[in-house]
C-alpha positions in Angstrom: 73.2 31.1 123.3 74.8 34.5 123.9 77.9 34.5 126.2 77.4 36.4 129.4 79.8 38.1 131.7 79.4 36.6 135.1 80.8 39.5 137.1 79.3 41.7 139.8 80.0 44.8 137.8 77.6 47.4 136.3 79.7 47.6 133.1 79.7 43.8 132.6 76.0 43.5 133.3 75.2 46.4 131.0 77.3 44.7 128.3 75.3 41.5 128.8 72.3 43.5 127.5 73.8 45.9 124.9 77.3 44.7 124.2 76.8 42.3 121.4 77.5 43.3 117.8 74.9 45.6 116.3 72.7 46.2 119.4 74.1 49.7 120.1 73.8 50.6 116.5 70.2 49.5 116.3 69.4 51.5 119.4 71.2 54.5 117.8 69.0 54.1 114.7 65.9 54.3 117.0 67.3 57.4 118.7 67.6 58.9 115.2 63.9 58.3 114.7 64.0 55.3 112.4 61.2 53.0 113.6 60.5 50.3 111.1 62.5 47.2 110.3 63.3 48.6 106.8 64.3 52.0 108.1 66.6 50.4 110.7 68.1 48.0 108.1 68.7 50.8 105.6 70.7 52.7 108.3 72.8 49.6 108.9 73.5 48.6 105.4 75.4 45.4 106.1 73.3 43.8 108.9 71.7 40.5 107.8 67.9 40.5 108.2 67.9 37.5 110.4 70.4 39.1 112.8 68.4 42.4 112.9 65.3 40.4 113.7 67.0 38.5 116.4 68.5 41.6 118.0 65.2 43.5 117.9 63.5 40.6 119.7 66.3 40.5 122.3 66.3 44.3 122.9 62.5 44.0 123.4 62.8 41.1 125.9 65.5 43.2 127.7 63.1 46.1 128.0 64.9 48.6 125.9 62.4 48.7 123.1 58.7 48.0 122.5 57.1 47.0 119.2 53.7 47.7 117.9 51.9 46.1 114.9 51.1 48.6 112.3 50.2 46.2 109.4 48.7 42.8 109.7 49.3 41.2 106.3 52.2 40.7 106.2 52.9 41.5 109.8 55.0 44.7 110.2 56.1 46.3 113.4 57.2 49.7 114.5 59.8 49.9 117.2 60.2 52.5 119.9 62.6 53.0 122.7 61.4 52.5 126.3 62.4 54.9 129.0 65.3 52.6 129.8 66.3 52.7 126.1 66.0 56.5 126.0 68.3 56.7 129.0 71.1 55.4 126.8 71.2 58.8 125.0 73.9 60.0 127.4 76.0 56.9 126.5 75.7 57.7 122.8 76.6 61.4 123.5 79.7 60.2 125.4 80.7 58.0 122.4 80.3 61.1 120.1 82.4 63.3 122.4 85.1 60.6 122.7 85.2 60.1 119.0 85.4 63.8 118.2 88.4 64.0 120.5 90.2 60.8 119.5 89.1 59.7 116.0 90.6 61.0 112.7 88.4 61.6 110.9 85.7 62.2 113.5 82.3 61.9 111.8 80.1 63.6 114.4 80.4 66.2 117.1 78.0 67.2 119.8 76.9 70.9 119.5 74.7 73.3 121.5 71.7 74.1 119.2 71.5 77.7 120.5 75.0 78.9 119.9 76.5 76.1 117.6 79.5 75.5 119.8 80.6 72.1 121.1 79.5 70.8 124.4 81.0 68.6 127.1 79.7 66.3 129.7 79.5 67.5 133.3 78.7 65.5 136.4 76.1 66.8 138.8 75.3 65.8 142.4 71.6 65.7 142.8 72.0 65.8 146.6 74.0 69.0 147.0 73.1 70.6 143.7 76.8 71.1 142.6 78.6 70.4 139.4 81.3 67.9 140.2 84.7 67.4 138.4 85.4 63.9 137.1 88.3 63.6 139.6 85.9 64.2 142.5 83.9 61.1 141.5 84.4 57.5 142.5 82.4 54.4 142.0 81.5 52.4 145.1 80.5 48.8 145.4 77.5 47.7 147.3 76.4 44.2 148.1 73.1 43.0 146.8 71.5 41.0 149.6 69.6 38.1 148.2 67.1 38.5 151.1 66.2 41.9 149.6 65.2 40.5 146.3 
């Protein structure tokens, strides 16, 4: 059984879903448009087939991907990100931006398709419609009331 973080923390709870080895890379393969087991496996050269199968099942049970049968004999499935899985695109872009700043060599950079220049992440307040500097942000904790569940 997979070890779980037992912390009241969004980061810890997110890591319980996507923090094990290979899960983020599998999701990244799906973001790149690879949809079949073989395509995903070829993008992740050293992943054992049993581990890939197990991770795909777990990602599906966690609601990040869905599978659809495209061949019955032998059974073959295509995988697709759910809306929740697609929402991780910003996380991947953040990793790319961090890597382009801190890795040597950096293997990827995030560029604006129209002008070809690098981009950066900005924070936006949906309430007041303003761009917010990172220093103007803070996380706040809220208590989940078990009566509300």
